[in-house]
N, C-alpha and C positions, 0 to 999 in steps of 0.2 A: 454438704454444708449449705445452709440457706444464704441467700444474698439479696435481701429485699430492696436495698437502696445502695447508692454509691456515695463516695466522699465528694463533697462540693468543690474542694480545692486541696492542693498541696501547698504548704506554706513556702514562700520564698526564703532565701537566706536572711534577708533583712528582717522579715517578719519573725522568723525563728529567733534571731538575736534579740528582738524586742520583747520576747516572752519574759525575759528577766525583769521587766518592769511591771509584771503582774503583781497586784497587791491582794493580800488576804487579811481577813480579820475574823475573830471568833467572839461570839456571845454565848456564855455558858451558864445555864441555870442549875441551881442546887438548893434543896430545902435545908433550912436550919433545923436541927433536931436537938433534943436533950441527950445527955449521956445514956439515958434508958432507951433512946430510939423513938421517942414520941415527938410530935410536931412542936417546935418552940412557940410559945405564946408571947414571948417578949417582943418589944418594939425593935425596929431596925436600930442596931447599935449606933449611938451618937458618934463613936470614934471612927465609924466607917463613913461618916459624912451624911449629907442630905441626899437621899435616894432620888429626889427630883432633879438635882443639878450636878451630881457627881459624874464625871466622864467615864469612870471605870467600874464603879460599884453602885448598883441600883437594885430595885426589886421588880419582879414581874407582877403576876396577879396578886399574890399574897405578900403580906408583911414578912412572912417566913420564907419566901421564895427569892433567894438572892439571884441576881444576874450580874455576871462578871464579864466586862467588855474590854477587849484589846483595841488598840488603834490599828490602822492598816499598815501592813508590813510587806516589803518585797522579799524579805528573807524568812523562810519557815522557822529557822533556828531562833531569830529574834522574836517572832510571833510567839513561839512556845515559851521563850524566856520571860516575856511579859506576862503571859498567863500564869506561869509559875510564880512570878513575883506578886501578882494580885492575890493568888491563893495564899501565899505565905503571910501577907499582911492580914488577910481576913482571919486566918487561923490564929494569928497573934492577938487579934481583938477578941475572937470567940473563945475565951478562956474556958467557959463552962458548957460550950455547945459544939456540935459537930456539923459537918456538911454531909448530907445523905448522898451516897455515891451512886445510887441507882436512879434511872429515869422514873421507874415506878415508885410511888410514894410510900412512906412509912405507914404504920397503923393509924387509921383515922376512924374514930367511932361515929362521930356526928359531923355534918357539914359545917356547923357553927364553930368547930374547932379550927377551921381554916380561916385565919384573920385576913380580911381584905386590906391591901396595901394602902397606906396613908402618905400624903405628900405635902402636908401643911395647908395653910389658908389662902395661898395665892390662887388666882383664877385658874392658872394652869394646873396647880396641884389639885384643886377641886374637880376639874374636868377629868383628870386621870383617875381619881378616886371614884367618881360617879360612873365613869365608863366601866370600871371593874365591878361595881354594884350591878350594873346592867348585865354584865356577863354572868354574874352569880344568879340573878333573877331569871335570866333566859335559859341558861344551860346547866346550872348547878355549880358548886364550888369544887367538887372532887376532881373532875377532869382537869381543872386549872392547876391542880397540884402536881401534875406530871411534868417532869423536867426534860430538857434536851439541850442540844448544841446547835447553834446557828452559825453557818460558815459563809462569810461574805467574800466575794471575789470580783475584781475588776481588772481589765486589761489596760495597758497604758495607751495614751494618745498616739504615741509613736507606732505601736502595734496596729492600731486601727487605721492610721494613715497608710501604713505599708499594705494592709489588706485592701483598703480603698483603692489604692493605685493598682494593686495586682488584679483586681476585678474590674478595673476601668469603670468604676461606678460613676454615674452622673448625679447621684443623690448628694445633697448636702451632707457633710461628714457626720453631724450628730444624728441625722435621720438614719444614715447607714449604720451607725453604732447601735441605735435603739433597735433597728430591724434585726441586727445580728444577735443582740442579747435575747430577743424574742425567739430567734432560731434555737438558741441554747435552751430557753425555757420550754419550748414545745418538746424537744427531744428529751429534756430532763423529765418532763411529765411521763413520756413513754417508757423511760428506762430507770426511773427512780427506784423501782423495786430492786434493782441491782445493788443500790446502797443499803436497802433493808437486808439483803442477803449477806453482803460482805461486812457491813458495819453494825448491823442490828445486834443489840445486847440486852434485849428485854423479852426473854422467853417465858417469864413469869408475870402474872398479873395478880395484884391483891384482890381478895374476894370482895372487899368493900367497894372496889372500883368497877366491878363487872356489871354492865348494864344489859347484857344478853348472854344466854347460854350457848356455848359453841361445842359441838361434838368433838372437836379436835383437842379440847382442853381436858386435862385430868386434875383431880385434886392432888396437890403436892403436900400440904400440911394444913394446919388449922387456919392459916392466914392467906394462903396463896394457891392459885392454880398454875399449871405448867402446860405448855404446848410441846409435845414430844418432838415435833419437827418445826417448831416456831422459831423465827429469827427476831422479830420485832413486834411484840404485841402492842407496844406503844403506838405503832402505825396502823394497827388493825381497828376493827369496829369496837373492840373492847377497850381501846386506849384513847389517845387524843383524837377523837373523831366526832365531828359535829353533824349529826343526822339532820338537824334543822336546816343546814346549808346544802344538803345533797340536791335539793331542788333548784338551787341557785347555780347558774352557769355563767362563769366569767370567761370571756373569750381571750385567748392568748395568741391569736393569729397576728395581730399588729398592735402597736401602742395605741392608736386611736380606738380600735375595737375594745381593747382592754379597759381604757379609760371610760368609754361609753357604757359598757356593761357594768363596771364597778360603780360608776356614778348613778346608774339606774337603781342599783341595790341600795345605795345610800339615800335615795330620794323616794323610794316606794314604801308605803306603810305595810307592815306585816300584821295580819289580823290578831295573832296571839299576842304580839307585843303592844298592839293598840289596847287590847283587853287588860293587859298588865297595868297600863297607866304610866305616866312619866313621873308624877310626884304623889306623895301621900302626906299624912300628917307629920311624918318623921323626916321628910325631905325628898330628894330625888331618888327614884328607883332605877332610872336609866337616862341616858342623854336625850333619846328620842324614841319614837316607835317604828323606825324604819327597819328594813331587813337587816341592815348593818348600821350600828351607831356611828362608827368611824371606819376608815379603811382597814385598820389592823384587825378588826373583828373577823374579816374573811380569812378562814384558815386555808392556806395553800402551802404545798410542799416547797415552793420556790416563789420568790417575789422579785419583781423589778424594783429598783430603789434609786432614789436621788436625794441627796442632802439639800434641803431647801433653805430659804432665808428664815430668820428667826420668826417663829410663830406661824410659818407657812404650812398649810396642809400638805401631806405627802403626795396626794393626787394632783394638786395644783402644781407642785414642784416638778412632777413627772411631765405634766402637760406643757409647762413652760420651757423646761430645759432638757427633756429627754432622759433616757436611762443612763445612770452613772455606774451602777454595779448591780450584782444579783445576790440574793440572800437565800441560801440553801437551809431548809428547816427539817430535814429528815434524819438527823443524826442522833442516835441514842448516846447517853452517857455510858462509857465502858467502865464498870466498877473496878476493873483490874488495872486501870491506868490512873496515876495520881491526879491528872487534870481532866480525865474523862476521854481523852483522845491521844493518839501518838503520832509521831512524825510520818510514819509510813501511810497512815490513813489520810493525812493532809495531802501527801504526794499523790495518793490514789485519787483524791478529789480533783487535784490539778489535772490529772490525765483524763478523768471522766468528763469534766466540764469542757476541756479542749476538744474532746471527741464529739460531744454534743454540738459544739460549734462547727466542727469540720464536716460532719456527714449531712446529707440532705435532710431537710426538716419540713415535710409537707404540712399544710395547714390542718388544723384539728376540726372535727365536726362532733356533733352530739354523741354519735355512736362511739367515737374515740374516747370520750370522757367516761363512758360506761365501762369500756374495756380497761382503761387506765386504772379505774377504781377496783375493778375485779382482779387485775393483775397484782396490785399492791396488797389487797386482802389475801390473795392466795399465797404470796411469798411471805408476808408478815406472819401468817398463821401456819403455813405448811411449806416454807421455803427449803427445808432440808430434804424434801422429796423432789429432787431435781428432774424427775421424769414427768411431773405434772405439766399439763398444757397451758401455754400463755398465748394470747393473741396480740399481735402488733403489726401495724401496716396492713391490716386485713388478712394476715397469715397466721395460722395456728400451728405451733409446733412445741416441742418439749422445752422446759425451762433451761436445761443444760445446753441445748443447741443454740438457744438465744444467747446464753452466756458466752459460749465459744465464739459465736459470730461477733458479738460486741467486743469481746476481748481482742479479736483480730484487728478491729478498728482502733482499739486503745493502744495496741502495740505500736502503731505508726505514730500516735500522739506522744507516746513515751520516748520514741526515738528523737522526735523534734525537741522535746524538753531536755533530753540528755545532751543534744547538740547545743542547745541554748546555754545550759548551765555547766557543761563539761562533765565527763565521767559517765557512769552507768547507773546512777542512783535510781532513776525512774524505771529503767528496764529491770533492775533488781527488784523493785517493788512489784512490778508486774509478775515476776517469777514467784514472789512470796504470795501474792493474792491468787495466782493460778493454782497453787497448791491447795488453797482453801476451796477452790472450785472442784478439785479432784477428791478432796477429803473434807467432808463437812465437819468432822470433829475438830478441825482447826479454826472454825468460825468463832468469833467472840461469843455469840449466843450459846454455842455448844460447850465452849470452855467454861462459861459461867454456869451452865447447867450441871456440868460435871463437878465443878467446885462445890456447888450447893448439895449435890447428891452425896458427896463425900464428907459433908459437914455434919458431924454427929453430936455436937455440943448440946443441941436442943432439937430433938427430932420433931416435936410438935410445932415449933416456931422457927424452922430452919431458915426460911426466906428472910424474916426480920432479923434473926440473930446473926446470920452470916453478913447481912448488909450492914448492920450496926458495927460488927467487929471489923469489917473492911473499912468502914468510915473511920473507926478509931485508928486503924493502921495507916490510913492516908493522912490523918492529922499528925500522927507520930512521924511520918516521912517528912513533912514540912517542918516540924519542930527540929528534927535532926539536920535538915538542910540549913536551917537558921544557925545552928551551932557550928556546922562545918564551915560556913562562910560568914563569919561575924561582921566583917566590914561591909560586905554586900547586904547583909541583913539590916544593918544600920541605915544604909542608903535607901533601901526599900521602905523601911519604917518612916524615915524622915520625908520621903517623897509622898507617900500616901497619907501621912498625917497632915501634910500641908494641903494636899488636894481635898482632904476632908474639911479642913477649916475654910478653904476657899468656897467649897460647895455650900456650906452652911451660910456663909455671907451672901452668896448669890441667891439662895432661897429667901433669905430675909429681905433682900432688895426687891425681889419679885412680890413678896407679901406686902411690902410698903407701897409699891407701885399699884398693886391691885386695889388698895383702899380708895383709889381715886375714881373708880367706876364700879358699876354693878355687875355681878357675875352673870346675871341673866342676859345683859347686853353683850358681854364677852362671849358667852356661849352661842348666842344667835349669830354673831359675826363669824365665829369660828366654823359653825356648821353650814353657813351660807356658801354657795358656789359663785355668786355674782361678783 
């Protein structure tokens, strides 16, 4: 058994008890499609509200790419319940459309078929729309149609205070908190391939999405290729991968170095983007010609986050107030789950992230980033070959030995979480996931692959036909749920109908306010760091 590093600490009883104050939230993306399984060309439905200002239902890159957002929850059950409710209302509104249940998109013949999201005439709405035009012009639209789940997590102030006392830290509390979130982030970077292995559910890739030929992929049908041992092609070089940013290194060693390197990318012109130009006769082509237009353009599997003041840039909020929570961005939609994720997976994420906090987290160097990318590519494309070598902490050994070592660390975190919440739920989840370690056929990626291989309704279009029918079944599930619980359904409908009306009113107020100044002035002020 390898033992490259040690645990940094064992939690005290007070700190363990404070784990129950941990908050989680989910942001889940899904494409709107027609009953035939083609990308919807309709505008964001008015009954869903204004995508610019709705707290729970918005759009991502495309007008057809919904993003469903929960609030923060201390209870996993209430988190899941809210996500179920949001889905139920969306399906109530989408009478003639479906939500595509796979991370990989439906059939798209031309890039122009992917409509860029619109947000009205306010300054903020224009900024968001132009930013997306910039993404399209820089990287193309197809990659932006890939969907996923973002998992947000924060620990309570009480937990951090307990840990601060336990370690007898002389740092100001918020500095201590930010430093420890970056400890999580660095270890997450090293071990995020574990999530690709256990939660990956995209072993197929549409042929229209493939930007490179991989020897590990085989032709599956007329529309898709499959990786026989792949877990998450979404996380591979053929998926949501930005090669233009591979030369860009953002430092995750401390909050100051993270801010400095990200700010440099936001202020440094990029030759290709300079050649593209900022405007033409039709309007803005991008917000600016920098390496990154805004912070969100930098693709990272995990982000430090802070909710800022109204209109405040994320980077400025982080600089002013420190890290508040982290956003995990490596989770595929599981087409076999109604909301794309199940309770056990969320509990696994709890254990995984607590382990990333608890073990030693050495600083990263440029060589580490190279191996981090190589490890993720290897597991995303070939993760079911658990004998393949991976390099971490300067040591190279087989994937299964790294999994066993990290699992041993996770077992201790599971025990702490069981002590906090009572019962054996987290230890039971570890047992469930360990069986997936021993038998790759139990992985979501392989279960999905088996389901498609047995789908014989349309042999030439199995990937698209299976996903369309699974999308139909998911819609039927929520329609049945609405019928089973009519009182609850009325409450959900009334709640989200009201939120929709309020969001439209808020957007209209922003548009009225924006008439008082020029957009160019607003944009210059927003992009400035002074």
